[in-house]
C-alpha positions in Angstrom: -27.8 -2.3 -52.0 -25.3 -3.7 -54.5 -22.2 -5.7 -53.5 -19.4 -3.6 -55.1 -15.8 -2.5 -54.2 -17.0 0.9 -53.1 -20.1 -0.1 -51.2 -19.3 -3.3 -49.3 -21.8 -4.8 -46.8 -20.4 -5.4 -43.4 -22.2 -7.1 -40.5 -21.0 -7.5 -36.9 -21.5 -9.9 -34.0 -20.0 -10.1 -30.6 -17.8 -13.1 -29.8 -19.4 -15.5 -27.4 -18.5 -15.1 -23.7 -16.1 -15.4 -22.1 -14.3 -14.2 -25.3 -14.1 -10.5 -25.7 -14.1 -9.0 -29.2 -16.1 -8.4 -32.3 -16.5 -10.6 -35.3 -17.2 -8.8 -38.7 -18.3 -10.2 -42.0 -17.7 -8.0 -45.1 -19.1 -9.0 -48.5 -18.0 -7.1 -51.5 -17.8 -7.4 -55.3 -14.3 -7.8 -56.7 -12.7 -8.4 -60.1 -12.2 -12.2 -60.7 -8.4 -11.7 -61.1 -8.0 -10.0 -57.7 -5.7 -11.8 -55.3 -7.2 -12.9 -52.1 -6.4 -10.8 -49.1 -3.8 -12.3 -46.7 -4.9 -14.1 -43.5 -3.6 -12.1 -40.6 -3.4 -8.9 -42.5 -5.6 -5.8 -41.8 -8.7 -4.5 -43.6 -7.0 -1.3 -44.6 -6.3 -2.5 -48.2 -9.8 -3.8 -48.6 -11.8 -1.0 -47.1 -9.3 1.9 -47.1 -7.3 3.5 -44.4 -10.1 5.8 -43.3 -12.6 3.0 -42.7 -13.5 2.4 -39.1 -12.6 -1.3 -39.7 -9.2 -0.6 -41.3 -7.3 -2.0 -38.3 -9.3 -5.2 -38.0 -7.4 -8.4 -38.5 -8.5 -10.8 -41.2 -9.1 -14.4 -40.0 -11.0 -15.9 -42.9 -11.6 -15.3 -46.6 -14.4 -17.1 -48.6 -14.5 -16.9 -52.4 -16.4 -20.2 -52.9 -18.9 -20.5 -55.7 -19.7 -16.9 -55.7 -16.0 -16.0 -56.7 -16.9 -16.5 -60.4 -19.5 -13.9 -59.9 -16.9 -11.5 -58.4 -18.3 -11.8 -54.8 -15.8 -12.0 -51.9 -16.6 -12.6 -48.2 -14.0 -11.6 -45.6 -14.2 -12.4 -41.9 -12.2 -10.0 -39.7 -12.1 -9.2 -36.0 -11.5 -6.4 -33.6 -9.9 -7.6 -30.3 -9.6 -5.2 -27.3 -6.4 -4.8 -25.5 -5.3 -7.5 -23.1 -5.9 -5.2 -20.1 -9.5 -4.5 -21.3 -10.1 -8.2 -21.8 -8.9 -9.0 -18.4 -11.4 -6.6 -16.8 -14.4 -7.9 -18.6 -13.6 -11.6 -18.8 -13.2 -12.2 -15.0 -15.4 -15.1 -13.7 -15.4 -15.9 -10.0 -14.8 -19.4 -8.9 -13.5 -21.5 -6.1 -10.2 -23.3 -6.1 -9.6 -26.6 -4.3 -6.1 -26.7 -3.0 -5.1 -29.6 -0.7 -8.7 -30.1 0.2 -9.3 -26.5 1.1 -11.4 -24.1 -0.8 -10.0 -20.7 -1.7 -11.5 -17.7 -3.6 -10.5 -17.9 -7.2 -11.2 -16.6 -10.6 -10.7 -17.4 -14.3 -9.7 -15.0 -17.1 -9.9 -15.7 -20.8 -7.7 -13.6 -23.1 -7.4 -13.6 -27.0 -3.8 -13.0 -28.1 -2.0 -13.2 -31.5 -0.8 -16.7 -32.1 2.7 -15.5 -32.4 2.5 -14.2 -28.8 0.5 -17.0 -27.3 2.0 -18.6 -24.2 0.6 -20.1 -21.1 2.7 -17.5 -19.2 1.5 -14.5 -21.1 -1.0 -13.6 -18.4 1.1 -14.5 -15.3 1.4 -11.9 -12.6 -0.5 -10.5 -9.8 -4.0 -11.0 -11.4 -6.3 -8.5 -13.0 -7.4 -7.0 -9.6 -4.4 -7.6 -7.4 -4.1 -10.1 -4.5 -4.3 -13.1 -6.9 -1.7 -15.5 -8.2 -1.9 -17.6 -11.4 -2.5 -21.2 -10.5 -2.3 -22.6 -14.0 -2.5 -21.2 -17.6 -3.3 -23.0 -20.8 -4.0 -22.4 -24.5 -7.5 -23.5 -25.4 -9.5 -23.8 -28.6 -11.8 -20.8 -29.0 -14.5 -22.7 -31.0 -14.7 -19.8 -33.4 -12.9 -18.6 -36.5 -10.2 -16.9 -34.5 -7.6 -19.7 -35.1 -5.0 -19.9 -36.5 -4.4 -16.0 -36.4 -5.3 -15.8 -32.7 -5.2 -18.2 -29.8 -7.1 -18.1 -26.5 -5.2 -18.3 -23.2 -7.3 -19.3 -20.1 -5.8 -18.7 -16.7 -7.0 -19.8 -13.3 -6.2 -17.3 -10.5 -6.2 -18.0 -6.7 -6.7 -15.3 -4.1 -3.5 -15.0 -2.0 -4.4 -12.0 0.1 -3.2 -12.7 3.6 -6.0 -13.9 6.0 -5.7 -12.4 9.5 -7.4 -13.7 12.7 -7.2 -12.5 16.3 -8.0 -14.3 19.5 -7.6 -13.6 23.2 -4.9 -15.4 24.9 -5.7 -15.9 28.6 -2.1 -17.0 29.4 -0.6 -13.8 28.4 -3.5 -11.4 28.9 -4.0 -10.0 25.5 -4.7 -10.6 21.8 -2.7 -12.9 19.5 -2.6 -12.2 15.8 -2.3 -15.0 13.3 -1.7 -14.4 9.6 -2.0 -17.1 6.9 -0.8 -16.5 3.4 -1.1 -18.9 0.5 2.1 -18.7 -1.7 3.3 -20.5 -4.7 6.7 -22.0 -4.9 9.0 -25.0 -4.6 11.1 -24.2 -1.6 9.7 -21.5 0.6 11.8 -21.7 3.8 12.3 -23.6 7.0 10.3 -21.4 9.4 11.3 -20.5 12.9 10.9 -17.8 15.5 12.0 -14.2 15.3 11.4 -12.1 18.3 7.7 -12.4 19.1 6.7 -14.0 15.8 6.9 -17.7 14.8 6.6 -18.6 11.1 5.4 -22.1 10.1 5.4 -23.5 6.4 3.0 -26.2 5.4 3.1 -27.7 1.9 -0.4 -28.4 0.8 0.2 -29.4 -2.8 3.3 -29.8 -5.0 3.0 -26.1 -6.0 1.4 -24.4 -3.0 2.4 -23.6 0.5 0.6 -22.1 3.4 2.7 -19.7 5.5 1.4 -19.1 8.9 2.8 -16.3 11.1 1.6 -15.8 14.6 2.6 -14.0 17.8 4.0 -16.0 20.5 2.7 -13.8 23.3 0.5 -10.8 23.6 1.8 -7.3 23.2 1.0 -6.7 26.8 3.4 -9.4 28.0 6.0 -8.4 25.5 6.0 -4.9 26.8 5.7 -6.0 30.4 2.7 -6.1 32.6 2.2 -6.0 36.4 -0.5 -6.4 39.0 -0.9 -5.9 42.7 -1.5 -8.7 45.1 -0.4 -9.8 48.7 2.5 -12.0 49.8 3.7 -13.2 53.1 7.0 -11.7 54.2 9.1 -11.4 57.4 10.2 -8.0 58.5 12.6 -8.1 61.4 12.4 -5.6 64.3 14.2 -2.3 64.1 16.0 -0.7 67.1 15.1 2.8 68.1 17.5 5.7 69.0 18.6 5.3 71.7 18.6 1.6 71.3 18.2 0.9 75.0 16.5 2.2 78.1 18.8 2.3 81.1 17.6 2.0 84.7 20.1 2.5 87.6 19.4 1.0 91.0 21.6 2.2 93.9 23.0 -0.4 96.2 23.1 0.0 100.1 26.8 -0.9 100.0 27.6 1.7 97.5 27.5 1.7 93.7 24.6 0.9 91.5 23.0 -1.9 89.8 22.1 -1.2 86.1 19.3 -2.8 84.1 18.7 -2.1 80.5 15.8 -2.8 78.1 15.8 -2.6 74.3 13.9 0.1 72.6 12.3 -0.9 69.3 11.3 1.6 66.6 9.5 -1.2 64.8 8.3 -4.6 66.1 8.8 -7.9 64.2 6.1 -8.4 61.5 5.4 -11.7 59.7 2.3 -11.9 57.5 0.6 -10.6 54.4 1.8 -7.3 52.9 1.2 -5.5 49.6 3.1 -6.9 46.7 3.5 -6.1 42.9 4.1 -8.9 40.5 5.8 -7.9 37.2 6.1 -10.2 34.2 7.9 -9.7 30.9 8.6 -12.1 28.0 11.7 -12.0 25.9 13.3 -14.2 23.1 16.9 -15.1 22.5 19.2 -15.6 25.4 17.7 -16.0 28.9 17.8 -12.8 30.9 19.9 -12.7 34.0 17.7 -12.3 37.1 18.7 -9.9 39.7 19.6 -10.9 43.3 16.6 -10.6 45.6 16.8 -8.1 48.4 17.8 -9.3 51.8 17.0 -7.9 55.2 20.0 -9.0 57.4 19.3 -8.3 61.1 22.1 -8.8 63.6 21.8 -9.4 67.4 23.4 -7.3 70.1 24.9 -9.2 73.0 26.8 -7.7 75.9 27.9 -9.9 78.8 29.7 -8.2 81.7 29.5 -8.3 85.5 28.0 -4.8 85.5 25.8 -5.1 82.4 24.3 -8.0 80.5 22.0 -7.6 77.5 20.9 -9.8 74.7 18.8 -8.3 72.0 17.2 -10.4 69.3 18.5 -9.9 65.7 17.3 -6.4 64.6 18.0 -3.8 62.0 19.9 -0.9 63.4 22.5 1.8 62.6 26.0 1.6 63.8 26.2 1.5 67.6 29.1 2.7 69.6 31.8 2.8 70.4 30.9 3.1 74.0 32.7 2.3 77.3 31.5 0.3 80.3 33.2 0.4 83.6 32.8 -0.7 87.2 33.5 2.8 88.5 35.5 3.5 91.6 32.8 2.7 94.1 31.6 -0.8 93.1 31.1 -2.9 96.1 32.4 -6.0 94.5 34.8 -5.2 91.6 37.8 -3.2 91.4 37.9 -0.6 88.7 37.7 -2.2 85.2 36.2 -1.3 81.9 35.6 -2.3 78.3 34.7 -0.7 74.9 31.9 -2.0 72.8 30.7 -1.2 69.2 28.3 -2.9 66.7 28.3 -2.5 63.0 25.3 -1.2 61.1 23.1 -3.7 59.5 22.1 -3.6 55.8 19.6 -2.0 55.6 19.3 -0.2 58.9 15.5 0.2 58.6 12.6 -1.3 56.6 12.9 -0.1 53.0 9.9 1.2 51.3 9.9 -2.0 49.2 12.1 -4.9 48.6 12.4 -7.5 45.7 11.7 -10.8 47.3 12.0 -12.9 44.2 13.3 -12.6 40.6 12.8 -15.8 38.6 13.3 -16.7 34.9 11.7 -19.8 33.3 11.2 -21.1 29.7 7.8 -20.0 28.2 6.6 -20.5 24.6 10.0 -20.7 23.1 11.3 -17.7 25.0 11.7 -16.6 28.6 9.3 -15.3 31.2 10.8 -13.2 33.9 8.7 -12.8 37.0 9.7 -10.3 39.7 7.8 -10.0 43.0 8.3 -6.7 45.0 7.0 -6.6 48.6 6.1 -3.3 50.3 6.6 -2.7 54.0 3.6 -3.2 56.2 1.2 -0.3 56.2 1.8 0.6 52.6 -1.2 1.2 50.4 
């Protein structure tokens, strides 16, 4: 086939990996006075606008010793879009950052020299989850220069890494998240609610941000468990609170003897208890005042009646009158009025808070409440 203006000979080869594009060589016959095509121009003027190679960019022109014979050799290239190059030029690697290995990758992109910049491929990486570590302009080793330049970028995977472990102290799972970030002044860290954030600079340009739960979700929401605790439950007077026995005297009158009547006897020992724990951050919570069973004694001391009852729980008693009467063999008529205030409470409650404590725990506060249930509760 002849080498002429209307029937040029074009050959094609693929650029060597990791470069992405095609290199074409067109040989054609031209008039000796024809001007050389411009480097960086398109092939439209050489092959016509309808040619499949019309948009190719000229990177080299050779007239050499064959120019006198009217033979011209043109080197031109077709370069895919930057997005297409990124997808096909990815090479998986490992990056060493601060002595630790991270998943990484390298992209090689051909760009026009006028647009070449180490930052031209900066961003989130071709597949997302990656951050550019460094970017540089390198020699292609082909005929692309000086029309095109090659930008090589190293990417580091910065997708957060999540780990979970069981925390025996707080009875649940603790989540830790580590994220590799690039920057110069990331922050100072600290605790926010149930999350603590820590910053570790591992190189001049990279930081590791670690966020972790302080306590498990179970302790944050509050947990409880049933156990036993020793507790003192005072006696409770019945209604009526005494039993009265009258003994008649031979000389007239009566001798009165009384005995207390108990609805509940004293109890000291193990009873059902529920322990509740909850963790909080910020200011320390204010504990409640534990419940108190406050029994009171009943003491009456008169010539006609003497009674001493141990401290008990009871409702209000009285007022009631005591008198010698008119036929007492010893005393003339005399009397007195007695009353006793109700205790608080008047009977065993279903349950009572026996302790409510707050103590520092893992940068926050652990509040522990123990509730005891009256004997016999299940």
